[in-house]
C-alpha positions in Angstrom: -1.1 -25.6 8.4 2.4 -26.8 8.4 4.5 -27.9 5.5 7.0 -30.8 5.3 10.6 -29.9 5.5 12.5 -29.9 2.3 9.8 -28.7 0.0 10.2 -25.6 -2.2 6.6 -24.4 -2.1 6.2 -25.0 -5.8 3.8 -27.4 -7.5 4.9 -29.8 -10.2 3.7 -29.1 -13.8 1.5 -32.2 -13.5 -0.2 -31.0 -10.4 -0.9 -27.6 -12.1 -2.4 -29.3 -15.2 -4.5 -31.8 -13.2 -5.8 -29.0 -10.9 -6.6 -26.8 -13.9 -8.6 -29.6 -15.6 -10.4 -30.3 -12.4 -11.4 -26.7 -12.1 -12.6 -26.7 -15.7 -14.8 -29.7 -14.8 -16.1 -28.1 -11.7 -17.0 -24.9 -13.6 -18.8 -27.0 -16.2 -20.8 -28.7 -13.5 -21.6 -25.3 -12.0 -22.9 -24.1 -15.3 -25.1 -27.3 -15.6 -26.4 -26.9 -12.0 -27.1 -23.2 -12.1 -28.0 -22.5 -15.8 -28.7 -26.0 -17.3 -25.9 -25.2 -19.8 -23.3 -27.8 -20.6 -20.2 -26.0 -22.0 -18.6 -29.2 -23.2 -21.7 -30.2 -25.2 -22.0 -26.7 -26.6 -18.4 -26.8 -27.8 -18.2 -30.4 -29.1 -21.8 -31.1 -29.8 -23.9 -34.2 -29.4 -23.9 -37.5 -31.4 -26.6 -38.1 -34.1 -28.3 -40.4 -31.6 -28.7 -37.7 -29.0 -25.9 -38.8 -26.6 -22.6 -37.2 -26.0 -20.3 -37.0 -29.0 -17.0 -38.9 -29.0 -15.1 -35.6 -28.5 -17.3 -34.8 -25.5 -16.8 -38.2 -24.0 -13.0 -37.8 -24.4 -13.2 -34.4 -22.6 -15.2 -35.9 -19.8 -12.8 -38.9 -19.4 -9.7 -36.6 -19.4 -11.2 -34.3 -16.8 -12.3 -37.2 -14.7 -8.9 -38.8 -14.8 -7.3 -35.4 -14.0 -9.6 -35.2 -10.9 -8.4 -38.6 -9.7 -4.7 -37.8 -10.5 -5.1 -34.5 -8.5 -5.6 -36.6 -5.4 -2.0 -37.9 -5.7 -0.2 -34.7 -6.7 -1.9 -31.8 -4.9 -1.1 -30.9 -1.3 -4.4 -31.8 0.2 -4.7 -35.1 -1.6 -1.8 -36.9 0.0 1.2 -36.1 2.2 3.9 -38.1 0.4 3.2 -38.3 -3.3 3.8 -35.6 -5.9 6.1 -32.7 -5.9 4.5 -29.7 -4.2 3.9 -28.2 -0.8 2.5 -31.0 1.3 0.2 -30.2 4.3 -0.6 -32.6 7.1 -3.1 -32.6 9.9 -2.1 -32.1 13.4 1.1 -31.0 15.0 2.9 -34.3 15.2 6.4 -34.6 13.8 6.9 -36.7 10.7 9.4 -39.6 10.9 
């Protein structure tokens, strides 16, 4: 994989945060899939009506938004946006 010229090889703080939250979400889904255990619900509980608590829903929303934001600030998400190492497919030169 090639990197674009002029990058320092470091990720922005936003990219690191979004990626960390995305990993947390992926780990939670792994726990649900393998062990039928939802860590977010275990920490924040359920509502009296049996659904996700408000705190759980906020966590889910933040992790979901972080996953979407990661598309724009991580190297594999896009070649031009964000401040990190940007990879591109193929060996063609960039204008």
